N, C-alpha and C positions, 0 to 999 in steps of 0.2 A: 158283874156279872163271870161265874166261873164258867172257863170249857174245861176242856181234856181233848187237850188234837193229834188225827194219830194219823199214822201215812197212808196210800192206800199201798196194800198187799204184793204179792212177787206170787210167783209159780216155782218150784227147786225140788228137786229130783232125789230120790233117795239117797239117806246119809247127809244134804245138805248141810250151809248154817244159815241164820239169820236176827237180827241182830232190830226186831222193833225200838221206837223208840215213843214214849204219850209227855204231850208236853203241858203242861200245868200253866193253864194262867186267870188269874184274878183273884190265885189263893193259896199262901204260906203253905203249900200244901210237905213239908215238910215238921208238922207239927202231924203230919196224921199215921194211920195204916193203909198203906193201899194195896191193889195186888189186882191183875192178871183171873179173868179166865176168858173160857172159846168157849163157844157151838160150835158144835161138828155139825156135818149132811146129816137131819132123822135125828141130833137128838139132844141135850136137856143142856141144859149150858152150865160147866162148872167148872173152882177155880182150881188154877193153875200154879202157882205162887202167889207166896207175898208180905212185905219187907215192912217190917214199925223203923217208928223216926228214931231213931236209934241201932234200925241197919240188921234186924235181927231177921232172921227168913223161915220162910213152910213152903215145903212141893206140894204137889200131890205123887203118888207111890211113880207113879206112868213116865215124869218126866224126871227123879233126882238123877242125876248123876250127870242129863243131858242138859237143861235150861237152866239161866241162872235169872234170877230176877236185880236185877241193881238201881243205883239211881245218883246224879248227880246235883247236890241241893242247888251248886253255883247257874246253875245251868231250869231246874224246878220241873226235871225231867224223867225222865221213871222208864227204864227196859228193862227189852226179856230177850239175851242172848239164847240163843234157839241151838243148837250142834248135831250133829247124828242123829236128822230130821228122817220119818217114817211115814207113811201116808196115813196111818190114822192122828197124826196130831194132823189134818186136813181138819183145817175148820178157822170163824171167825174170830180174831182176837181182841180185847176189848181188854181195856185197862179202867179200872176204878178208886176212886177215894171217898176211902172212908169213914162215917161220921165219929172214931172215936182218934185216939190220940193213940192204941195198941189196939192188936191183932187180937179179935177170942180163940185165934185156932179155929172158929168152923168158914166153909166156903157158905157163908148165906149172904146174899145177897141185896137182904135187906138194909143191913148193915152198910151199902155205900150205894150215896145221894149221890156221888155224881160218876157218870161214864162217857169212858170215848165214841166214839162209830163206830170202830171195829177195822183192825186191818186182813182183810180175810191172807191163811198160809194156804197153799193148793202143795201137796207135796206128791209125787206122781212115784211108784215105783219104779 
């Protein structure tokens, strides 16, 4: 059984940082595209960052320069390093594993068939 395991979240102040992990169990995840999505209160889920099997990355404009997606293939773990957090970053953050071994470049949720349960990040002003 494939599982994406995420820890509980936390509350931070404006300008803080957090690096939530996502552990992949039951699949050689390094052969697939992986991503982070987030769902803010009252808003639709949106893609945040993607990383392909060779480490190429892409980010949504609002997090470029502040967030870094990475993975440790030896630990089967995906990370999202979040710096300079803003209240607008408050959301539930989900990791996701794609059906494909490449990242398509579009934030299409149906391309991802495994999801983590989410890590809540709350940033106060």
